[in-house]
C-alpha positions, 0 to 999 in steps of 0.5 A: 755031824756026829762026834769024831767028825767035823763040827758044824762050824768046820762044815759050814766053813768048808761049804762057804768056800765050796760055793765060791766056785765059778758057775755058768752066769753065777747061777750057783746051781748046787745044794748041799745036804749034811748027814750024821756021817756024810755030806752030799752034793745035789744039783738044783734043777730050778737053776738050770739055764734052759737056753744057754744050757739045755742039756745040763752040761754047764750045770754039771761042770759048775757043780763039779767045780764046787765039789773040788772046792769042797775037797780042797777046803776040807783038806786044808781044814784037816779032813780028807774027803772020800768022794762017791760020785753019782752014788744014787742011780735013782736020783740023778740030782744026787752027784756026790757023797763025801765021807770025811776022815782026819787028815794032815793038810799038805802045803799044796792043799793049804795054798790051793785053799788060800787061792779060793777067795782070791780067784776071780773070773776076769773078762778083761784084756790080758797084758803082753807078758807071756805065760811061762810054759812051766806054768802051763805044764803044772796046770796040765798035770793038775787037770790030769790028776782029775782024770781030764786032758788039758790041751793048749790051743796053738797054731791051727788048733787056736785058729779053729777054736777062735773060729768056734768062739765066733760062730757060737757068739753069732748063733747065740746073737740070733736067738732072742730067747738066749738073749733074754735069758742072758739079760736076766742073769746079768747086769746085776747090782745087788742080787746074790747071784747072776753076773754083776755089772761091775764084773763085766767089761764092754765088748772088746772091739779090737779087730781079731779079739775073741767075743765075750758074751754081751752081758747087760750094763757092763761097768768094768773098765779095762786097765788104762793103756791096755791094748787088744793087740798086745793081749797074750791070752792062752787058750786051753781046752779041757776034754774027756774020753767020754761024755757021760754025766760022770765025765762032765762032773770030773771036768768040773772038778778039773776046771776048779783045779786048773783055776786054783792052780792058775790063781796060785801063779798069779794068772788071770783066768776066765771060763769060756763055755759058749763055744761048747753050748751049741752042738755043731760048734762043739763037734767042730772043737772036738774034731779040729782041736782035741782030735776026738776027745770030748771038749768040756771047758775052754779057759782064757789064761794070762797076766792082768796088766800091772795097772789093772784094778783089783776085781771085786768078788762076785756075790754068793747066796748065803750058806743057809740057802744052799745047805740043809740037813738030810732027813734020816728016813729019806736021804733023797729028800730035803728038810729045809731049816 
C-alpha cells in the first residue's frame, strides 16, 4: 500500500488473521484485494455449497465473520478500519471496502485479536458447569454492537429450537445430494480446506442429544468420562430485523464478535447453521424462537470438560491464494500473482 498506509507485512498479517474466521464446512469462500489506499473483500462464488447453502446465506455469514476478524486484526496492529459495506451495486460479489487510519489499539481489541488463533469450533460435549449469566450478557452486548440481536434459547424456545435442529437433520439425511456434498467437504486429512477428520467427533447417541452433521470419518474423541446427560450447553440465536444481504453480512460480523468474546471467557463454541438452511424449518425458528426476527446463526456455548484434549487448528489456504492486488483500471477484476 502507499506511504502512510500499512506496509505489506502488516496487511498480510491482518489478512492471515482474518482468514482464521469460521466458515461453513471450512469452505473459506472469500477473496481479498489490496489496492493502493484500500482493502476489498469479495465472495468466492466457486466455493458456495449448492446443496447446503443454495441461497448463499451461509456464504455471506462466513465472509462477514472474516470481515470482523480483519477489523479486529487491523485494530490490534494499530489501524482502524472504516468499512463501506456492499459498496458496488453492479458487483454483488464485492462485499466491503476498508479504508485504514492510524489507531491506538484498546486493551479489548488486543484481547480479541489474541483470541483469533485460539478460537476453535468444538463439536464435542460440554461439561456440567453452567455458563455465568454475566458472560452471556457481555456476549449479547457484543452482538448488539454489530447491530444484531442475540437471544438465549431457554424453556419453550429451547424446546422449539431443539426440534428444529432435529427436523433439519432429518430432512438433510433424506437428501442424497446433500449427503454427497457433506462427504466431499469432510473427513479431510491433509487438505487446506474442508472439515478435518481429527476435528469431528462421532455422532452423540445420548438420548435427547442435539444431532450434529454426520461428517465423514470422524476421529475426534470425547473427553474421558464426558456424559451427554451432564452437558450444560447454552444455545443462542443471532437474528436481524431484515433478511437482505447487508443483514446477513452484519450477522456474520456479529458471529465473529460472539465467538471471539466466548473464547476470551474460555468457553467452547460451535456454530450450528443446519436448522436455518431449510426454509420451512427456518420459518419455525423465526416464529417460535425469535418472535418474527430473522434467525441467521445458532451457536452452542459451554465449558469444555477439564480433561478434554486441546483441539488442533483447522487448516487454511495460504494467504497468497486468497489475496491479490487490485487492477488500477478496473477495481472489480482480479490480477492474480
